[in-house]
C-alpha positions in Angstrom: -67.7 32.1 -129.4 -66.2 35.5 -128.9 -66.1 36.2 -132.5 -69.7 35.2 -132.9 -70.7 37.5 -129.9 -68.8 40.4 -131.4 -70.2 40.1 -134.9 -73.7 41.6 -134.2 -72.1 44.5 -132.3 -69.7 45.2 -135.3 -72.7 45.0 -137.7 -74.5 47.5 -135.5 -71.6 49.9 -135.6 -71.3 49.5 -139.3 -75.0 50.3 -139.7 -74.7 53.4 -137.5 -71.7 54.5 -139.6 -73.6 54.0 -142.8 -76.6 55.9 -141.4 -74.4 58.8 -140.4 -72.8 58.7 -143.8 -76.2 58.7 -145.5 -77.3 61.6 -143.3 -74.2 63.7 -144.2 -74.6 62.9 -147.9 -78.3 63.7 -147.7 -77.4 67.2 -146.7 -74.3 67.6 -148.9 -76.3 67.1 -152.0 -77.7 70.6 -151.3 -74.2 72.1 -151.0 -74.9 75.1 -153.3 -77.6 76.2 -150.9 -75.0 76.3 -148.0 -72.5 78.1 -150.1 -75.0 80.7 -151.2 -76.4 81.4 -147.8 -72.9 81.6 -146.3 -71.8 84.1 -149.0 -75.0 86.2 -148.4 -74.6 86.1 -144.7 -70.9 87.2 -144.9 -71.8 89.9 -147.3 -74.5 91.3 -145.0 -72.0 91.1 -142.1 -69.4 93.1 -144.0 -72.1 95.7 -144.9 -73.1 95.9 -141.2 -69.4 96.2 -140.0 -68.8 98.9 -142.7 -71.6 101.2 -141.6 -72.3 100.2 -137.9 -71.0 102.8 -135.4 -67.7 101.9 -133.8 -67.9 101.8 -130.0 -64.6 102.5 -128.1 -63.9 101.9 -124.4 -62.1 104.6 -122.4 -60.5 103.8 -119.0 -59.0 105.8 -116.2 -57.6 104.6 -112.8 -57.4 106.4 -109.5 -56.2 105.5 -106.1 -58.3 106.6 -103.1 -55.8 108.0 -100.6 -55.8 107.3 -96.8 -55.5 110.3 -94.5 -51.9 109.3 -93.5 -51.0 109.5 -97.2 -52.0 113.2 -97.3 -48.5 114.5 -97.1 -48.5 117.1 -94.3 -48.0 116.0 -90.7 -49.0 118.5 -88.0 -48.4 116.3 -85.0 -45.3 118.3 -84.3 -47.4 121.2 -83.1 -48.5 121.1 -79.5 -52.0 119.7 -79.1 -52.4 119.0 -82.9 -53.9 115.7 -84.2 -55.3 114.4 -87.4 -58.8 115.4 -88.4 -59.6 112.2 -90.2 -58.8 108.5 -89.7 -59.1 106.8 -93.2 -57.0 103.8 -92.4 -59.7 101.7 -94.0 -61.1 103.2 -97.3 -64.7 102.2 -98.0 -64.6 101.9 -101.8 -68.3 101.3 -102.1 -69.0 104.7 -100.6 -66.5 106.3 -103.0 -68.1 104.6 -106.0 -71.5 105.9 -105.0 -70.0 109.4 -104.7 -68.4 109.2 -108.1 -71.7 108.2 -109.7 -73.8 110.7 -107.7 -76.1 113.0 -109.6 -74.4 116.0 -108.0 -71.0 115.3 -109.4 -72.2 114.0 -112.7 -74.4 117.1 -113.0 -71.3 119.3 -112.6 -69.5 117.3 -115.3 -72.5 117.7 -117.7 -72.6 121.4 -117.1 -68.8 122.0 -117.4 -68.5 120.0 -120.6 -71.9 121.1 -122.0 -72.9 117.5 -122.7 -76.6 118.5 -123.1 -75.7 119.5 -126.7 -74.3 117.1 -129.2 -73.0 118.0 -132.7 -73.1 115.7 -135.7 -71.9 116.1 -139.3 -74.5 114.6 -141.6 -73.2 111.8 -143.9 -74.7 109.7 -146.7 -75.2 106.6 -144.6 -74.3 107.5 -141.0 -73.7 110.7 -139.1 -70.3 111.5 -137.4 -70.3 113.0 -134.0 -68.0 116.1 -133.6 -66.4 117.2 -130.3 -65.0 120.5 -129.0 -62.1 121.6 -131.3 -63.6 119.6 -134.2 -66.8 121.6 -134.1 -66.5 124.9 -136.1 -69.4 126.5 -134.2 -71.2 126.4 -130.9 -74.9 126.6 -129.9 -75.9 129.1 -127.3 -79.4 128.1 -126.0 -82.0 130.5 -124.7 -84.7 128.1 -123.5 -87.4 128.3 -120.9 -87.3 125.7 -118.1 -90.4 124.0 -119.5 -88.5 123.3 -122.7 -85.2 122.3 -121.1 -86.8 119.7 -118.8 -88.7 117.9 -121.6 -88.0 114.2 -121.7 -87.7 113.8 -125.5 -84.6 114.7 -127.4 -84.7 117.8 -129.6 -83.0 117.4 -133.0 -82.2 120.4 -135.3 -80.7 120.5 -138.8 -78.3 123.4 -139.6 -77.7 123.8 -143.3 -75.0 126.3 -144.2 -75.6 128.1 -147.5 -72.6 130.4 -146.9 -69.9 130.6 -144.3 -72.0 133.0 -142.2 -75.5 132.1 -143.3 -77.6 129.0 -142.6 -81.0 127.5 -142.6 -82.3 126.1 -139.3 -84.9 123.4 -139.2 -86.4 121.1 -136.5 -86.2 117.5 -137.4 -89.6 116.2 -138.5 -90.9 119.7 -139.4 -91.0 121.4 -142.7 -90.6 124.9 -141.3 -87.3 126.5 -142.2 -85.7 129.7 -140.7 -83.0 131.6 -142.5 -80.4 133.0 -140.1 -76.9 134.3 -139.8 -74.1 133.8 -137.2 -74.3 135.5 -133.8 -78.0 136.3 -134.1 -80.8 134.5 -132.2 -83.1 132.3 -134.3 -86.4 130.8 -133.1 -87.4 127.4 -134.5 -90.8 126.3 -133.3 -90.3 127.8 -129.8 -86.7 126.9 -129.4 -84.4 129.9 -129.4 -80.6 129.7 -129.9 -77.6 131.4 -131.4 -74.9 130.0 -133.6 -71.5 131.4 -132.8 -68.1 130.5 -134.1 -66.0 128.1 -131.9 -62.8 129.9 -130.9 -61.1 126.5 -130.2 -61.7 125.2 -133.7 -58.4 124.5 -135.4 -59.5 124.3 -139.0 -60.6 126.7 -141.7 -64.1 128.1 -140.9 -64.8 128.9 -144.6 -64.2 125.3 -145.8 -65.8 123.7 -142.7 -69.1 125.6 -143.0 -69.7 126.2 -146.7 -72.5 124.0 -148.0 -72.3 121.6 -145.1 -75.2 120.1 -143.1 -74.9 119.6 -139.3 -77.3 118.0 -136.8 -77.7 119.4 -133.3 -79.2 117.2 -130.6 -80.3 118.8 -127.3 -81.3 116.7 -124.3 -82.4 117.8 -120.8 -79.4 117.8 -118.4 -81.3 115.5 -116.1 -81.6 113.0 -118.9 -78.0 113.3 -119.8 -77.0 112.7 -116.1 -79.2 109.6 -116.0 -77.7 108.2 -119.2 -74.1 109.0 -118.0 -74.8 107.3 -114.7 -75.8 104.1 -116.5 -72.9 104.2 -119.0 -70.0 104.8 -116.5 -68.7 101.5 -114.9 -66.6 101.7 -111.8 -65.0 98.7 -110.1 -61.9 98.0 -107.9 -58.9 96.6 -109.6 -58.6 93.8 -107.0 -60.2 92.6 -103.8 -57.7 94.3 -101.6 -56.8 97.1 -103.8 -57.7 100.8 -103.2 -57.5 101.6 -106.9 -60.7 102.1 -108.9 -61.0 101.5 -112.6 -63.5 103.8 -114.3 -64.6 103.0 -117.8 -66.9 104.6 -120.4 -68.0 103.3 -123.8 -68.9 105.7 -126.7 -68.4 106.5 -130.3 -66.1 109.5 -129.7 -62.9 108.7 -127.8 -61.9 112.4 -127.1 -65.3 113.0 -125.6 -65.1 109.9 -123.4 -61.6 111.0 -122.2 -62.8 114.5 -121.4 -65.8 113.1 -119.4 -63.6 110.8 -117.3 -60.9 113.3 -116.6 -63.5 115.9 -115.6 -65.2 113.3 -113.4 -62.1 112.5 -111.5 -61.2 116.2 -111.1 -64.7 117.0 -109.6 -64.4 114.0 -107.3 -61.0 115.1 -106.0 -62.2 118.7 -105.6 -65.3 117.5 -103.6 -63.1 115.5 -101.2 -60.7 118.4 -100.7 -63.6 120.7 -100.0 -65.0 118.3 -97.3 -61.7 118.4 -95.5 -61.5 122.2 -95.7 -65.0 122.6 -94.2 -63.8 121.2 -90.8 -60.9 123.6 -90.8 -63.2 126.5 -91.6 -65.6 125.6 -88.8 -62.7 125.3 -86.3 -61.3 128.7 -87.4 -64.7 130.4 -87.1 -65.2 129.1 -83.6 -61.7 130.2 -82.5 -62.3 133.7 -84.0 -65.4 134.1 -82.0 -63.7 133.1 -78.7 -60.7 135.4 -79.4 -63.0 138.4 -79.8 -64.6 137.6 -76.4 -61.3 137.0 -74.7 -59.8 140.1 -76.1 -62.6 142.2 -74.5 -62.1 140.4 -71.1 -58.4 140.7 -71.2 -58.6 144.4 -72.0 -61.0 144.8 -69.0 -58.6 143.1 -66.6 -55.7 145.2 -67.8 -57.6 148.3 -67.3 -58.6 147.1 -63.8 -54.9 146.6 -62.9 -54.0 150.1 -64.1 -56.9 151.7 -62.3 -56.2 149.8 -59.0 -52.5 150.8 -59.0 -53.3 154.4 -59.7 -56.0 154.6 -57.0 -53.8 152.9 -54.3 -50.2 154.0 -55.3 -49.3 150.3 -55.5 -45.9 149.6 -57.2 -44.0 146.4 -56.0 -44.3 143.3 -53.8 -42.6 143.1 -50.4 -39.3 141.2 -50.6 -40.1 139.2 -47.5 -43.1 137.7 -49.1 -41.2 136.2 -52.0 -40.8 132.7 -50.6 -44.5 132.4 -49.7 -45.7 133.6 -53.0 -43.4 131.1 -54.7 -45.3 128.2 -53.1 -48.6 129.8 -53.7 -47.5 130.5 -57.3 -46.9 126.8 -58.0 -50.4 125.9 -56.8 -51.8 128.8 -58.8 -50.1 127.6 -61.9 -51.8 124.3 -61.6 -55.1 126.0 -60.9 -54.6 128.1 -64.0 -54.2 125.0 -66.2 -57.3 123.4 -64.7 -59.3 126.6 -65.1 -58.1 126.9 -68.7 -59.2 123.3 -69.4 -62.5 124.0 -67.6 -63.1 127.1 -69.6 -62.4 125.4 -73.0 -64.6 122.4 -71.9 -67.5 124.7 -70.9 -67.2 126.6 -74.2 -67.3 123.3 -76.1 -70.3 122.1 -74.0 -72.1 125.3 -75.0 -71.4 124.6 -78.6 -72.9 121.1 -78.2 -76.0 122.5 -76.7 -76.6 125.5 -78.9 -75.3 124.1 -82.3 -77.5 122.9 -85.1 -78.2 119.2 -85.5 -75.8 117.1 -87.6 -73.3 119.9 -88.2 -69.5 119.6 -87.9 -68.0 120.2 -84.4 -64.8 122.2 -83.8 -61.8 119.8 -83.4 -58.4 120.1 -81.8 -59.4 122.8 -79.2 -56.8 121.5 -76.8 -59.1 119.5 -74.5 -56.9 117.1 -72.7 -59.4 114.3 -72.7 -58.9 111.5 -75.2 -62.5 110.3 -75.0 -63.9 113.7 -76.0 -61.4 114.1 -78.8 -62.0 110.6 -80.2 -65.8 111.0 -80.1 -65.6 114.4 -81.8 -63.6 113.0 -84.7 -66.0 110.1 -85.1 -69.0 112.5 -85.0 -67.4 114.7 -87.8 -66.7 111.7 -90.0 -70.3 110.5 -89.6 -71.6 114.0 -90.4 -69.6 114.0 -93.7 -70.8 110.6 -94.6 -74.4 111.6 -94.0 -74.0 114.7 -96.2 -72.6 112.5 -99.0 -75.5 110.1 -98.7 -78.0 112.9 -98.9 -76.5 113.8 -102.3 -78.2 110.7 -103.9 -80.9 109.9 -101.4 -83.6 111.3 -99.1 -83.8 111.7 -95.4 -86.0 108.6 -95.3 -83.1 106.5 -96.6 -82.4 103.6 -94.1 -78.7 104.4 -94.3 -79.3 108.1 -93.4 -81.6 107.2 -90.6 -79.0 104.8 -89.2 -76.4 107.5 -89.4 -78.6 110.0 -87.7 -79.2 107.5 -84.9 -75.5 107.0 -84.7 -74.9 110.8 -84.6 -77.4 111.3 -81.8 -75.8 108.5 -79.8 -72.2 109.9 -80.3 -73.4 113.4 -79.4 -74.9 112.2 -76.2 -71.6 110.4 -75.4 -69.7 113.6 -76.1 -72.0 115.6 -73.8 -71.6 113.0 -71.1 -67.9 112.9 -71.5 -67.5 116.7 -71.4 -69.8 116.9 -68.4 -67.7 114.2 -66.6 -64.5 116.0 -67.6 -65.8 119.4 -66.2 -66.8 117.6 -63.0 -63.4 116.1 -62.6 -61.8 119.5 -63.3 -64.0 121.1 -60.6 -62.9 118.5 -58.1 -59.2 119.1 -58.9 -59.8 122.9 -58.6 -61.3 122.4 -55.1 -58.2 120.5 -54.0 -55.9 123.2 -55.5 -57.9 125.9 -53.8 -57.6 124.1 -50.5 -53.8 124.2 -50.8 -54.0 127.9 -51.9 -56.0 128.7 -48.8 -53.2 127.3 -46.7 -50.7 129.6 -48.4 -53.1 132.5 -48.3 -53.4 132.1 -44.5 -49.7 132.5 -44.2 -49.9 135.6 -46.4 -52.6 137.1 -44.2 -50.1 139.4 -42.7 -49.4 140.9 -46.1 -50.9 144.1 -46.9 -54.5 143.9 -48.1 -53.6 145.9 -51.2 -50.9 143.4 -52.2 -53.4 140.6 -51.9 -55.9 142.3 -54.0 -53.4 143.2 -56.8 -52.4 139.5 -56.9 -56.0 138.5 -57.5 -56.3 140.8 -60.4 -53.0 139.7 -61.8 -54.0 136.1 -61.7 -57.1 136.8 -63.7 -54.9 138.5 -66.3 -52.5 135.6 -66.6 -55.4 133.1 -67.0 -56.9 135.2 -69.8 -53.4 135.7 -71.5 -52.7 132.0 -71.6 -56.1 131.2 -72.9 -55.7 133.9 -75.6 -52.3 132.7 -76.7 -53.6 129.1 -76.8 -56.4 130.0 -79.1 -54.1 132.0 -81.3 -52.0 128.9 -81.8 -55.0 126.8 -82.6 -56.2 129.3 -85.2 -52.9 129.1 -86.9 -53.0 125.4 -87.0 -56.5 125.4 -88.5 -55.4 127.9 -91.1 -52.4 125.8 -92.0 -54.7 122.7 -92.2 -57.0 124.6 -94.6 -54.1 125.9 -96.8 -52.3 122.5 -97.1 -55.3 120.2 -97.6 -54.0 117.2 -99.5 -55.9 115.6 -102.5 -58.2 112.7 -101.8 -57.1 110.7 -104.8 -54.0 110.0 -106.8 -54.2 109.7 -110.6 -52.8 106.3 -111.4 -53.6 106.6 -115.1 -55.3 109.5 -116.9 -58.2 108.6 -119.3 -57.0 106.6 -122.3 -58.9 104.9 -125.1 -58.2 101.4 -126.4 -57.2 101.7 -130.1 -59.5 98.8 -131.1 -63.3 99.2 -130.8 -65.0 97.0 -128.4 -68.2 96.9 -130.6 -69.1 95.7 -133.0 -66.8 92.6 -132.6 -65.7 91.9 -136.2 -64.5 88.4 -135.6 -67.6 87.4 -133.6 -70.0 88.9 -136.1 -68.3 87.2 -139.1 -68.3 83.9 -137.2 -71.9 84.4 -136.3 -72.7 85.1 -140.0 -70.8 82.0 -141.1 -72.7 79.9 -138.5 -76.0 81.4 -139.5 -75.3 80.9 -143.1 -74.7 77.2 -142.4 -77.6 76.8 -139.9 -80.2 78.5 -142.1 -80.2 76.1 -145.0 -79.6 73.2 -142.5 -82.7 74.2 -140.6 -84.8 74.6 -143.8 -83.6 71.2 -145.0 -84.2 69.7 -141.6 -87.8 70.8 -141.6 -88.1 69.7 -145.2 -86.8 66.2 -144.4 -88.9 66.2 -141.2 -92.1 66.8 -143.1 -91.1 64.5 -145.9 -93.2 61.3 -145.5 -92.2 59.7 -148.8 -89.6 57.1 -149.5 -86.5 58.3 -151.2 -83.9 55.5 -151.8 -82.9 51.9 -151.5 -81.2 52.2 -148.1 -84.2 53.9 -146.5 -86.5 51.2 -147.8 -84.2 48.4 -146.5 -84.3 50.0 -143.0 -88.1 50.2 -143.1 -88.7 46.7 -144.5 -85.8 44.8 -142.9 -83.6 42.2 -144.7 -86.4 39.7 -145.5 -87.8 41.6 -148.5 -85.1 42.1 -151.1 -84.8 45.3 -153.2 -83.9 44.0 -156.6 -83.5 47.2 -158.6 -83.7 51.0 -158.6 -85.3 52.5 -161.7 -84.1 56.1 -162.3 -86.5 59.0 -162.7 -87.2 59.9 -166.3 -89.2 62.8 -167.7 -92.6 61.9 -169.2 -91.6 62.6 -172.7 -88.8 60.1 -172.4 -90.9 57.3 -170.7 -90.9 54.9 -173.7 -90.5 51.2 -174.2 -86.9 50.2 -174.2 -85.3 48.6 -177.2 -82.8 45.8 -177.2 -79.8 48.0 -178.0 -80.7 50.9 -175.7 -77.6 52.2 -173.8 -79.4 54.6 -171.5 -79.1 54.5 -167.7 -82.7 53.3 -167.4 -82.1 50.5 -169.8 -79.2 49.4 -167.6 -81.4 49.5 -164.6 -83.9 47.1 -166.2 -81.1 44.8 -167.2 -80.0 44.7 -163.5 -83.6 43.9 -162.6 -83.7 41.1 -165.1 -80.5 39.6 -163.7 -81.6 39.8 -160.1 -85.0 38.2 -160.9 -83.2 35.2 -162.5 -82.1 34.1 -158.9 -85.7 33.8 -157.9 -86.5 30.9 -160.2 -87.5 27.8 -158.2 -85.5 24.6 -158.9 -88.8 22.6 -158.8 -90.2 24.6 -161.7 -90.9 22.6 -164.8 -88.5 23.4 -167.6 -91.3 23.7 -170.1 -93.4 25.9 -168.0 -93.2 29.7 -168.1 -92.2 31.7 -165.0 -95.1 33.9 -164.0 -94.1 37.3 -162.7 -96.7 39.6 -161.2 -96.0 43.3 -161.2 -98.1 45.2 -158.6 -97.9 48.2 -156.3 -99.7 49.7 -153.3 -101.5 52.5 -155.1 -101.8 53.9 -158.6 -99.2 56.1 -160.1 -96.2 54.2 -158.7 -95.1 53.0 -162.2 -96.1 49.3 -162.2 -97.3 49.4 -165.8 -94.1 51.2 -166.9 -92.1 48.6 -165.0 -94.1 45.7 -166.5 -93.7 46.7 -170.1 -90.0 47.5 -169.9 -89.2 44.4 -167.9 -91.0 42.4 -170.5 -89.0 44.1 -173.3 -85.7 43.5 -171.4 -86.6 39.8 -171.0 -87.6 39.5 -174.7 -84.2 41.0 -175.7 -82.5 37.7 -174.4 -84.4 35.7 -177.0 -87.0 34.3 -174.6 -90.7 34.3 -175.5 -92.4 36.8 -173.3 -96.1 37.5 -172.8 -97.1 40.8 -171.1 -100.7 40.5 -169.8 -102.8 43.3 -168.4 -104.8 42.2 -165.4 -105.6 45.7 -163.9 -109.2 45.4 -165.0 -110.3 48.6 -163.1 -107.8 51.2 -164.4 -105.9 49.7 -167.3 -102.9 51.7 -168.7 -101.1 49.2 -170.8 -102.9 50.2 -174.0 -101.5 53.7 -173.8 -98.0 52.5 -174.4 -98.8 50.6 -177.7 -101.4 53.2 -178.8 -104.4 50.9 -178.8 -107.9 51.7 -177.8 -109.1 51.4 -174.2 -111.8 48.9 -175.3 -109.6 46.7 -177.4 -110.2 42.9 -176.7 -108.3 41.7 -173.7 -108.4 39.7 -170.5 -111.8 41.0 -169.4 -113.3 40.0 -172.8 -112.0 36.4 -172.3 -113.3 36.2 -168.7 -116.9 37.1 -169.4 -117.3 35.9 -173.0 -116.6 32.2 -173.4 -116.6 32.5 -177.2 -113.5 34.6 -177.2 -110.4 32.7 -178.2 -107.0 33.4 -176.5 -105.2 33.8 -179.8 -107.7 36.5 -180.7 -106.5 38.7 -177.8 -102.7 38.2 -178.3 -100.9 41.1 -180.1 -97.8 39.6 -181.6 -94.4 41.3 -181.5 -95.7 44.6 -180.3 -93.9 47.7 -181.3 -91.6 45.5 -183.5 -90.1 43.9 -180.4 -89.2 40.4 -181.3 -90.5 37.7 -178.9 -92.8 40.1 -177.0 -96.5 39.5 -177.1 -99.2 41.5 -175.3 -102.7 40.7 -174.0 -104.4 43.9 -173.0 -106.8 44.3 -170.1 -109.8 44.9 -172.3 -112.8 47.0 -171.5 -113.6 47.8 -167.9 -116.1 45.3 -166.5 -118.6 46.1 -163.7 -117.6 43.1 -161.6 -113.8 42.4 -162.1 -113.4 40.5 -158.8 -116.2 38.0 -159.7 -114.8 37.5 -163.2 -111.3 36.6 -161.9 -112.9 33.8 -159.8 -115.2 32.3 -162.5 -112.5 29.7 -163.5 -111.6 31.1 -167.0 -108.6 33.0 -165.5 -107.1 29.6 -164.4 -107.6 28.3 -168.0 -105.9 31.4 -169.4 -102.9 30.9 -167.1 -102.6 27.2 -167.9 -102.5 28.1 -171.6 -99.9 30.9 -171.5 -97.6 29.0 -169.2 -97.3 26.3 -171.8 -96.6 28.6 -174.7 -94.2 31.2 -173.3 -91.0 31.4 -171.3 -92.0 34.4 -169.2 -95.5 35.7 -168.4 -95.4 39.3 -167.0 -98.8 40.2 -165.4 -99.6 43.9 -164.8 -102.0 43.6 -161.8 -104.1 46.0 -159.8 -102.8 48.0 -156.8 -103.1 45.9 -153.6 -104.2 48.5 -151.1 -107.1 49.8 -153.3 -108.7 46.5 -154.5 -108.5 42.8 -153.8 -108.1 41.7 -157.5 -104.4 40.9 -157.2 -104.8 38.9 -154.0 -107.5 36.8 -155.6 -105.2 35.5 -158.4 -101.8 35.6 -156.5 -101.6 31.8 -156.3 -100.7 31.7 -160.0 -97.5 33.9 -159.5 -94.1 32.4 -159.1 -92.7 35.8 -158.3 -94.2 39.2 -157.3 -92.4 42.4 -158.3 -93.7 45.0 -155.9 -93.2 48.6 -157.3 -92.7 51.6 -155.0 -92.0 55.0 -156.3 -89.4 57.4 -154.7 -90.8 60.7 -153.5 -94.3 59.4 -154.1 -95.0 56.3 -152.1 -95.7 57.1 -148.4 -93.5 55.6 -145.8 -96.6 54.3 -144.0 -97.3 52.0 -147.0 -94.1 50.0 -146.1 -96.1 48.5 -143.3 -98.6 47.3 -145.9 -95.9 45.6 -147.9 -94.5 43.9 -144.7 -98.0 42.7 -144.0 -98.3 41.2 -147.5 -95.0 39.4 -146.9 -95.6 38.0 -143.4 -99.1 36.9 -144.1 -98.0 35.4 -147.5 -100.7 37.1 -149.4 -98.2 37.5 -152.3 -95.6 35.0 -153.3 -91.8 35.8 -153.4 -92.1 39.5 -153.1 -89.2 41.4 -154.7 -89.2 45.2 -154.3 -88.4 47.6 -157.2 -88.0 51.3 -156.4 -89.1 53.4 -159.3 -88.4 57.1 -160.0 -85.2 57.4 -158.0 -83.6 60.8 -158.7 -80.2 60.6 -160.3 -78.0 62.6 -157.9 -74.4 62.6 -157.2 -73.5 60.6 -154.1 -77.2 59.9 -153.3 -80.0 57.8 -154.8 -79.5 56.1 -158.2 -76.0 56.6 -159.5 -74.6 53.9 -161.7 -73.8 53.9 -165.4 -71.4 56.8 -165.6 -67.8 55.9 -166.4 -68.6 52.5 -167.9 -70.0 53.4 -171.3 -73.5 52.4 -170.4 -75.2 55.7 -170.9 -75.4 57.8 -174.0 -77.0 60.7 -172.1 -74.8 63.6 -171.1 -74.5 64.2 -167.4 -76.2 67.4 -166.0 -73.9 70.4 -165.9 -72.3 71.1 -162.5 -73.9 74.5 -162.2 -77.4 73.2 -162.7 -77.5 71.9 -159.1 -81.3 71.8 -159.1 -81.3 69.0 -161.7 -78.6 67.0 -160.0 
């Protein structure tokens, strides 16, 4: 039971395997097409790779440094602290700065990227860069011409080493010029000067050479460069940026990236130095003011002593003044802090919006110092965003809101700090009043000189403090560390990144295979004709047998076969004869002929050709064979034996009772022994009625008794009903279908004939099968059956 259950499954797998094999063979018969298109595609790919511009990728890597990696530590100086806190580097901000139009514009101007130089070639032009260019162009253009969007292209044709012809691309106007003299070409004025950095021989480089000069507006070059430069972090937690640029000229790419990193580093250093400059400017202003006040106090002391003859302090007041001095020292410190805080508060009130604040003034308040550093960082960040945006940018508006908030906090913190200092000063003054009361007995002059001296000491300490801060700011400015570290200078990969040779060749190979496959697929998809035996079997099923395949022959070779023919077509009819022998019924009388009808669905499928050659093949076995034409509407049998269309035949016998059967029979036609023929006769007006008048039955009774085989060439079944009217006389029906001619839809008509038993014992013959290696009709070779020579291998269109 298991074996029986598995058998259908195995048959199904075998059928699928056979279908796949047929499909593969179906395409492989056109193998020269595949080979030809692959060769053509590969040839075009090689041509493209030969002349397509090579694109190289250049990379450079930089590390964005934190502030604590700057190198110089100033915390050893009293009151000094760092100006930045970059413990967390925002790489997104740094990337935007690197690609900002301001920095890229500087790179374009420094490297003169607006002008490109090419040496004209036969197929493609080669770009020249810097020391490879024997001359430079010095433009003298109006702003209206510089800012034009379209690219300006000029041709420089050197007739001699110092003479050339200038021409604008697309124009026929030419200007003769010499080196170092201005030339105007359609409104564009420029000079051609020798390049001092050129390393070759000017004479050889310029003589009879043609150069192309392309000029673009700097803004357009900046936009293009911004799109081409790619910047990305090396890793998620890395502070190293990889900057890449693709182009045809590696030295140019490397120069652009190196200049870009230089400008970025210089910009970062300049930002740091601006804070130091602002701090120094503020301290200088305060020193000038304090110097004047200190000079005034000193002059007051001198004047007071001169006016009052006051020289020294009384010895007995030393102890009291010591206590008072300690209180005064503390008061001096508080007054100094208050003075610095008040000055800083004045800067906050009178300073411009969103400008840097002086840092490290010595204010001993951590909140004020921290807020000041945060404010300066936000100011720098706002300035960087303004480079590539407008003041309406949401990020800038958020920063301005943050700056306003920080500034208010600074103002409140300074005010609170000044208030606390005032409270401390009141306490100190109270303690001083106690000491002053004890010193009330001292001379009035001594007391007054002490007051003046205290003012001088306060001014001196504040002056010395500011001098120290100025030195610190100057040191910060002079020792500003770089903002980046070069991990790797610009370098270019030796292999071009485009075009990808392997990918293009692979694509050409695939395209070369897919193109003929697609054409063939469409061809097969639109092909509605039958082609071979296997296809017909799939369409008709296993009930209707296919007994033979008749190979396609050219019209000039479509003749009646002889007994000793050894052609492939002769062998095909012998196979047909053999297969038909198995259809003979055992109940058939031995003395009665086997009647074989030969029909088809439509005309042109080769039923008459099949009929006459089947009859000839049967006659070659020594049997008496009668070939009878019963296609009364479109007879073709007479054309094979070169008889007239109106020669006596079946139609004559059917409508004229005086016609004798023997009068219609043509004996041993074409000298073929045992083969007789009865033609169709002239075309009657009512063939269907004639076939039903009873005389056709008499005719069949007679020929059955006098021949071994009766081959009847009948009318097509789908066009007329004649064949169906007389189908009861047939023992076997040979149904002819023609490869590449019979429509697939007609297979349903044949199945209908079979299932409704309108025709007896249908056996299908496929006519006109093309003789092709591995596909279609292919027997005879190698067994000595064919005298015809096989088609040459290179004539694939005939195979």
